[in-house]
C-alpha positions in Angstrom: 0.0 0.0 0.0 2.8 2.4 0.9 4.5 1.7 -2.6 1.2 2.6 -4.3 0.8 5.8 -2.3 4.4 6.8 -3.1 3.9 6.1 -6.8 0.7 8.1 -6.9 2.4 11.0 -5.2 5.3 10.9 -7.7 2.9 10.7 -10.7 0.7 13.5 -9.4 3.8 15.7 -8.6 5.2 15.1 -12.1 1.9 16.0 -13.7 1.6 19.1 -11.6 5.1 20.1 -12.5 4.5 19.6 -16.2 1.3 21.6 -16.0 3.0 24.4 -14.1 5.8 24.6 -16.7 3.3 24.6 -19.6 1.2 27.2 -17.9 4.1 29.5 -17.2 5.5 29.1 -20.7 2.0 29.9 -22.2 1.7 33.0 -20.1 5.3 34.2 -20.9 4.7 33.8 -24.6 1.1 35.3 -24.7 1.0 38.4 -26.7 -0.9 41.5 -25.8 -3.6 42.9 -28.2 -1.1 45.7 -29.1 1.6 43.2 -30.0 -0.7 41.2 -32.1 -2.0 44.4 -33.9 1.6 45.5 -34.5 2.5 42.1 -36.0 -0.5 42.4 -38.3 0.6 45.9 -39.3 4.0 44.6 -40.2 2.5 41.8 -42.2 0.3 44.2 -44.1 3.0 46.9 -44.6 4.4 47.3 -48.0 8.0 48.4 -48.8 7.5 47.8 -52.5 8.9 50.7 -54.5 10.6 52.2 -51.4 13.9 50.3 -51.6 16.9 51.4 -53.6 19.3 48.5 -54.4 22.9 49.1 -55.3 25.8 47.1 -56.8 28.0 45.8 -54.1 31.2 47.8 -54.0 33.3 45.1 -52.4 34.1 44.1 -48.8 37.8 44.7 -48.2 38.9 45.4 -44.6 41.2 48.3 -43.6 42.6 49.3 -40.2 40.1 51.1 -37.9 40.6 54.9 -38.2 41.4 54.7 -41.9 39.6 57.5 -43.8 37.5 55.5 -46.3 36.2 57.6 -49.2 34.7 57.1 -52.5 31.5 55.3 -51.6 28.9 55.4 -54.3 25.9 55.5 -52.0 24.8 57.9 -49.3 25.0 56.4 -46.7 27.4 53.7 -47.8 25.9 50.2 -48.0 29.0 48.2 -49.0 32.6 48.7 -50.0 35.9 48.9 -48.2 35.4 49.2 -44.5 37.0 49.0 -41.1 38.1 45.6 -39.8 36.1 46.2 -36.7 32.3 46.5 -36.9 30.2 49.1 -35.2 28.5 47.5 -32.2 24.7 47.3 -32.3 23.2 50.2 -30.3 22.0 53.7 -30.1 24.6 56.5 -30.5 24.3 60.2 -29.8 27.3 61.0 -32.0 28.0 60.0 -35.6 29.5 56.6 -36.1 32.3 56.2 -38.7 31.0 55.0 -42.1 33.7 52.4 -42.2 32.6 50.8 -39.0 28.9 51.0 -39.9 29.5 49.3 -43.3 31.1 46.4 -41.4 28.0 46.1 -39.3 25.9 45.9 -42.5 28.3 43.2 -43.8 27.4 41.3 -40.5 23.7 41.4 -41.5 22.8 44.5 -39.5 20.6 47.5 -40.2 21.9 51.1 -39.9 19.3 53.7 -39.1 20.9 57.1 -39.6 19.2 60.4 -39.3 19.8 64.1 -39.9 18.0 66.9 -38.0 14.9 65.2 -36.8 12.5 66.1 -34.0 12.9 64.7 -30.5 9.6 62.8 -30.9 10.8 61.1 -34.1 14.1 60.3 -32.4 12.1 58.5 -29.6 10.3 56.4 -32.3 13.6 55.4 -33.8 15.1 54.6 -30.4 12.1 52.3 -29.7 12.8 50.5 -33.0 16.5 50.1 -32.1 15.7 48.9 -28.6 13.2 46.3 -30.0 16.0 45.2 -32.5 19.0 45.6 -30.2 20.9 42.6 -31.6 20.8 43.9 -35.2 20.4 47.7 -35.4 22.8 50.7 -35.2 21.1 54.0 -34.7 23.1 57.2 -35.1 22.9 60.8 -36.4 24.7 61.4 -39.8 25.1 64.9 -41.1 25.9 63.7 -44.6 22.5 62.1 -45.1 20.5 63.6 -47.9 17.2 62.5 -46.3 15.8 62.9 -42.8 16.1 59.2 -42.1 17.8 56.4 -44.1 17.4 52.7 -43.2 20.4 50.9 -44.7 21.4 47.2 -45.1 24.0 45.5 -47.2 23.5 46.9 -50.7 20.1 48.6 -50.0 18.5 51.7 -48.5 15.1 53.0 -47.7 14.9 56.8 -47.4 12.1 58.5 -45.4 11.1 61.9 -44.4 9.7 62.4 -40.9 6.2 62.5 -42.3 6.7 59.1 -43.9 7.9 57.3 -40.9 5.8 54.3 -39.9 7.2 51.8 -37.4 5.6 48.8 -39.1 7.2 49.8 -42.5 10.6 50.1 -40.8 10.2 46.8 -39.0 9.2 45.2 -42.3 12.4 46.4 -43.8 14.4 45.1 -40.8 12.6 41.7 -41.0 13.2 41.5 -44.7 16.8 42.5 -45.0 18.4 41.6 -41.7 21.1 39.0 -42.4 20.7 39.4 -46.2 24.5 39.9 -46.3 27.7 38.0 -46.6 28.0 37.3 -42.8 24.8 36.5 -41.0 25.6 37.6 -37.5 22.7 39.9 -36.6 20.1 38.6 -34.1 
């Protein structure tokens, strides 16, 4: 009788443990209505006709600090670049083009901006934070658009009025790791 009671306790404890793990996992992965709506907005977003594609200019590495010039795109999306990639993150100062291009070669996305409002900067910071393993966000005075989203061999240019988080996220989802080295997360 004691063996049966022990066996029942073990079985019930195991079932309870599994149920607890499944329940916690379900609750941890349950999405809010806002998250579900944003996922739908990304799915419905179109970037067709918004992307500029460029010929790859090479991927030679040079010493960090080297002044790399002669890029054919603004901002650069490929070409000779520093041997050390820019770390993913948000920067208040401009990042060197040569370091940013290496981040693009690693599959990352570079969101650069020029003279935008504080409110718009907050939107871009949210996007970077939500994609912290793949996005570099920095100001860039040489930009010829308010905001440029760049990946390896591609850009999407936006004015402040055109910014839509779902469209930018669609670009990130589409072009992250579409590069020689797929290291972005």
